C-alpha positions, 0 to 999 in steps of 0.5 A: 957864453965865453967870459968876454961876452958874459962880461959885456952882457952884464955891463949892458944889462946893468946900464940899461936897467938903471937908465930904464928905471931913471927914464921911466919917470919921463913916461906918462901913460895917456891912454892905454886901450883894453885891447892891449891886454889881449893882443899878441902882436904889438907894434911899438914906435916913438914919434914926433910930428909924424902925423902925416905918415901914420894913417898908411903906417897903421893900416900897413901893420894891421894888414900884416896881422898886428893887433895893437899899437903903442905910440910913444909921443915925444911932444908932437905939435902936429896933432898926432895924439889927437889923431890917434885918440880915435883909434881903438887899437892904439895906446898912447904914451908920452915921452916928456924928456929929450929924445936923445937923452933917452938914448933916442927913445930906447929908455922909454921903449924899455920902460913900456915893453917890460911893464905892458908887453910880457908874453907878446911879440913886439915889433919896434920900428920907426914911422918910416920903416915897413917890415917885410919878410918872406911870404909876407904877402900871403902869410900873416905875422902870426904864422911867422911867429908860430914858425919862429917859436917852433924852431926856438927863436925869440927874435928876427934879425933884419936889414934896413933897406933905404928906398929912394927914387929917380927924382930930386928928394924935394919932389918925393912928395907923399900925401897923407895915406899914400903908400910911400913905396909908390914914391920911392921904389928903388934900392941898392941891391949891392954895396953892403958890408958886415962885421961880426962883433963877437963880444956883443954877439952882433953882426953890424951891417953898413952901406947901401945908398946912404953909404954910397952917397953920403959916406963915400970911402968911409962906409963904417962911419955911416949908419948901422943897417942891422936891426932886431925889430921883432922880439918875443917878450918871454922875459926881461928884454931891453933894446941897447942901441935902437933896435940895432942891438938887444939884450939878452945878447943871444937875441942878436943872432937868434937860433943858427942851427935850424934847417931854414934860417929866416931874416926880414928887412925894413923898407926905410923911407927917409928920402921923402920931401920932408927929409930936407927940412929935417936935415937942416933943422937945428933942433932936429939935428941936436936930437939925432946922431952925428950922421945928420952932419953928413947930410948937411955937408953933402947935397941934401937934395942929391939927385944922383942916387941912381947907380949901377946898384939900383934895383926896382922893388916890386915885392919881397922876392927882390930882396931875397934874390939880392941876398938881403932876406933869407928863409924863402922856404920857411912856410914849407916846414911843419911847425912843432905845435907842442914846442910852440905851446911851450914857448907861449907858456914860458 
């Protein structure tokens, strides 16, 4: 690690560690299920009034092979906690302070995962994000992490892909328990830009439909699409800017010398009918980034999302063909089980 990167790493660590310690006081463990101790693959998420999304969200990740969930609830008033109390594979934690003041939930996440998730693979996502990877339709997440361990990877980089429909946003109504992909099945196959930040060992990605519609001619003012949602807790780990950036900084790039480099995607369902209300809600806007200003100064119910870049999503193959996902050949490589065991014991 060069001196500039080393200095950045120390700065990030000290700041995140202090914030984690300070904000841990806002975290209250409402109900920790016994299954968390034995789970190896855990989904961690922060929510506020997302109860409608959760039935499909939970089942989706159960189907991928995740054994447990940690929900950090930030003062939901829609019965989220009561709804989850009946799920034996969901541990419930409350984050009692400001979501923005906790760096958009990062400080709470860091406090929880470093206390309860050592030795586990964690997936840090929002309730409107659905993780996909090459062969996710046939290979469980345990096979994916076994492969990652065999090549020395402790993280998986992903790009967030915004999903939309041909209809006005207000007509994208997704009933409880319904797959949002049935409502919004379109994405931009091109129109992405990347920049390598050497100091922080991060490849920043921006663009897609939000860059095209809401940040025309100023794509770098738009939201970051690069994420590192899947991380092995082999030691102290901290999310710095949501899951856009992780410490140790080496996790932002992963192992780059392997025969088959693999990456994933997060299907992002922001543009359902509930988006319009959230975009203009002053309390919601106050708890989020300046990005929301663009949604209120541009038509919130923009019906012109469809362009020459638009592609219908049918499976992960569509993302692979568009270059938004890598590693189609990972399942054909034999895992070095001795290396897997060594990684599990570290």
